[in-house]
N, C-alpha and C positions, 0 to 999 in steps of 0.2 A: 557423898553429894558435895559439890562445890559450895563454898560459903555464900556465894552470890546467887545461887539457884534457890527457887522456892517451889513448894508443893502447889500444884494447880488447884487442889481442893481448897486452898486458902482464899481463892479468888472467885470461885464459881458456885452456883447453886442450881438444883433441878427446878424445872417449871412444869406443871402439869395442869393445863387449862383445857377443858374439853369443850367441844363445839355443841353444847347442849341446846342452845337456842337457834342453831343452824344459821347464824348470821354470816358465817364465813363459808364461801362456796369454792374458792380457788384451791384446788387439790394439787399438791406438788409431792415429789419424792426427792431423795438425796442420792446423788451419783458418786461413783468412785473417783470422778474428776473433781471432787470437792465443791460441788455446786448444787443448788436446788434446780430441779428439772420438772417439766410437765409430766404428770403421771400418765402411764400408758395402760394402767390396770382397767379391767372391765368393771365398771362401777354401777352397772344397771341393777337397780333394786337395793343398793347399798345404803345402810343407815349411817349417816355421817355424824350423828350426835356424839359418838364416842371417840371421834377423831381428835387429835391434839391440835390446838391452835398455836402457831408460831408467829411472834411479832418481829418487826424489824429490829435488828441488832441482837437477836437470839440465835442460838446454835441448835442443830439437831444432828444426831448421828445414829447409825444402825449398829446396835451392839453385836448382832450376829455377823461374824467375820468369816466363817468357813466357806461361804458361797461367793466371796468377793475377790478371790485370788490374794494378791499381796497388798491390795489397797483397802483403806478404810473409808466408808461412806460417812463423811462429816462435812458440814457446811455452815456458813454464816448467812443469815437472811438479810439481804441488802435492800429488799423492796417491801411493799406493803404486806400485811398479814396474809397467812395462808393456813391451810390445814394439811396435816400429814397423818399417816397411819399411826395407830397407837403402839405399833411395834418399835417406833423410834423413841429415843430419849431426847428431851428438850432441856436446854439449860441456858443460863445467862451469866454474865459477869456481874458481881455484886457491886463493884465500884469502878466505873470506867475511867476515873481519875487515877487509879492505881494500875489497872491493866486494860489497855485498849482492845476491844473486840477484834479489830483489824490486825493488831499485832499478834494476838493469839492465833488467828486464822493462818497467819504466815507460818507459825510453828507447826500447825497441823498439816501444812502443805509439804513439809520436809519428808523425804523418804525415810529418815530415821524414826519419825513418829509412826509411820506405817509398820516398819519392822518391829518397833517396840510393842505396838498394839497387837500384832499377830503373835508375837512371842508370849505376851501376857494373856492371850485368849485361852480359855479352858472350856472343857465339856467333852463328853464322849460321843454324843450324837451330833450336837451343833456346838461349834466353838463360839464362846461369848467373850467380848471385851466389855466387862461390866463397869458400872459407875464408880465403884471403889478403885478399880485399876486406873480409870481415867483421872480421878482425883489424886492418885499417887504419883502422877507424872512430875518429874523435876524439870523446870524450865527457867531460863534466865529472865529476870524481870528488872530491866534497867529503869531509870526514872522516866516519868511520863514524856518529858521533852525528847529524850532519846528514842523512845518508842515511836513518837510522831515522825521523827526524822527517818527512821527505818521504814515505816509504812509509806511515807511520801516518796522515798526513793524507789520502792517497789511499785507504787502506783504509776510513777512516771514511765517505767518500763512497760507495765501492763497497758497503759493508755497508748503507747507507741505501737505495741503489738496489735492492739485493736484497730488503730488507725490504718496500719498496713493491711490488715485483713479486710477492712471495708473497701480500701482502694482496690484490692485484688478482686473482691466481689463485684465491684463495678466494672473492672476490666473483663472479668469472666462474662458478665452480662452482655457487654459490648461484643465480645467474640461470638457468643451464642446468637445475638441479633444478626450479625453478619452471616452466620451459618444458615439461620432460618430464612433470611431474605434470599439467599442464593440457592438453597436446596430443599426447603421444606415442602414446596409445592409439588415436587416430583414424587413424594410418597403418596400412594393412592391414585396417581394419575393413570388414565386409561392407556396412554402411550408415552414412551420416553423418547427424547431427542436422540438423534444418531450419536453413537459413541457412549451413551449412558446404559447402565444395566443394573439389575437388582440381583445380588448374590448372597449366599449364606456367609455368615461371619467366618466360619472355619475355612473358607476358601481364601481369606485375606490374612490369616494368622493361625498360630497354633494355640489351642486352649488347653492349659494344664492346671491341675490342682496343686494346692499346697500340702503340707504334711503336719500331722499331729505330733506333738512332742512324744518321744519314747517314754515308756513307763519308768517311773522314778526319776525323771528329769524335770527340772523346774526352771521357770523364768527368773532372771536376775535383775535387780535394780542397778547394780554396779556395772558400768559400761565395759563391754568386751569388744572384740573385733566383729562380733556377729549379732547385729540387731535382729529382732524377730517381729515381723509385721503381723499385727492382729487386726481384727475388724475395726476396733476403736481408733486405730491409727489411720484409717482410710476415710476419704470423703470430706475432709475439712477444707480442701482447696484443690486446685487443678493437679498439684503435685503431692505425692506421698513422699514426705521428706523426714529426715531425722529430727526429732525434737527431744526436749528434756523429759517427756512422758514415756519414752520408749523403754522397753525391757529387752533383755539380751539372753543369749544362751552361751554356755561355755564351749570350749574347743571339742570336747568329747561328744557333746550333744550335736554340735554342728556336723561333725564327721558322720554321725549316724543318719542325718537328713540332708546331707550336702547337695543332693540332686534337686532339692526343692528350694531353689533360690531364684531371685528376680534379677533382672538387668536393667540398667538405665534405659528409659523409654518404653519399657513394658507397661501395660495397663493392668491394674489390679481391680477385681470386682468382688464384693462381698456376696456370699451365696447362702449364708446362715446367720441367724440373729437379726441384725439390722441389714436387710437385704437391699442390694442395688446401690451401695456406696462404691465409688470408683475413683481412680486417680492414676496419673502417670508417675512412674517411679523416678524420683529425683536422683541425681548422681550421688547424693549423700547416702543412698541406700542401695547402691550397686552391690550385688552379691549377698544381699540380706536374705534371711530365711522367711518363708511365707506360711502362715497358718493354714490348716486344712479347711477353715471356714471361708477361704477366698480362692479364686482362681486367677491366673495371669493370662493375658493375651501377649504372646511373644512371637518373635520372627515375623513381625508385621511387614507386609509387602503390598504392592500395587497402589495403596493409598498411604498417607503418612499417619504416624501415631497421633498427631494433633487432630487430623481430620476424623480418625476413628473415635478419639475421645469426644470430640464435639458432636459426633453422631450419637454416641451413647447419652450425652447430656440432653440432646433433643428427644431421644426415645424415652428418657426418664420424665422429661417435661410433659410428654403426651400420654404418660401412664402406661406405656407399652411394657416396660420392664415388670411392673406390678402384675400384669396379665400372664407373665411367664412363670410366676411362682406357683408351687404346688404344696399341698399339705395343709390340713386343717389345724392340727395340734401344734406342730412345729413347722412353720413355713420354710421352704427351701427353694433356691433357684437352681434347677438341675443343669448340669454341664451340657447335656444334649440340647436343652432349650437355648442356652447361650450360643452353642455352635450353629444352631439352625436360624438364629436371628437374621432377619433380612436387612442388608446394608446397600444403600445406593452407592454405586461406583461411577463417578463421572470420568470423562476423558482425563488423561494424565495432565494435560495442559491446564484444565480447569482446576484440578486439585492443586497444581502448582500456583495458580493465580490466587486461590483461596489462602494458601499458605503464606504467600507474600503479603496479602492484605492484613493478615492477623499476626504475622511474625513480631511486629513491633509491640503489640499488646502482650503476646505470650512472653516475650523477652522481659518486659517490664514486670510481669507477674513473677518471673523467676528471680529477678533482682530483688523484689520485695520479699520473696521467700527466703533468700539468703540473709537479708537483714533481719527477718523474723527469727531465723536460726540463731543469729548472733545475740539477739535480745533474749532468747530462751536461755542461752549460756549465761548471760549476765544475770538473769532472774535466778538461775540455779546458784550462782556465786553469792547473791544477796541472801538467799535462804540458808546457804551453808555457813554464812558469817553470823547468823543469829546466835549461835552458841557462844560467840565472843562478846555479845552486846552488853551483857551485864557488867563487864569489867570497865566499861567506859563511864 
């Protein structure tokens, strides 16, 4: 161990406060994206008195790692208190004047931490990254003023990313308002104007599935030439684009599933897990491989990919996509239901007019996406430099 590194166990302690008086009702979980999220568990009839209370500034993590892939579920609570399942471990920093919670959370965001935790997990049935292993982590602990500078630099980048995302959300809402103003009234109309028609989706494009990784192949955190699009990479914006959260496959794996790639302008739709997420493939993911839990709309013709994407947004807004799912235990959006989805096809000049009205908005969205990508790269650089921080 480097002389300027410290054992994490010197700075943290477990907390185990139960919700016995039922004063806390806000139920959250912890995601592999390192954040607290609203719980989706069926809690009807659940006794919450044994759930753990988490206060602002405390951490929680899921010690069972075998079901999370290569990521560890760990997060810092930045909001008011909540309750979580008793399966999580809750801990806090003993003295925030020696180790900032926000600084520690940056260390947990590093891919190196995830790899370490997976390597140190043990168990025959379920792999566990236990409390002792967490405490045994070595990390650089610079003086508190240096920690604050590092946290502030990271926050500036995060705030800029969030600002650009909000701008894009507003731009997306404007595009959708234009779409609905121009086309929504035609759905369900008794008659359509001359030149308009309703057709099945598969008459406007080819719908193709993705591909599961071959046996004994795994996703990589280290970038290669072959990004692998998963469900969690879809649906955050109009474009599915390369970020620092992507995982990759090696050349051998790519060769085995090379027919299951996407091209710039294709539309990707999630069909298993979180169903109905979709986005246009950004040029940064041209020729990327696609998970079996998504399909792609490719070879789009007669209408533009933007028009088709905005149509899907409208159908999601009116809950139509939800109605196309099947399965009680594990819901799925079947390919035949996607292929048979009814799409309004206006005359070509009307589609062209819509495209012209929204081009400036879509172009600004893409400009912001490119800036967000660069900010992701900067964020990764800042995290990578944490290992040098204790020498300053």
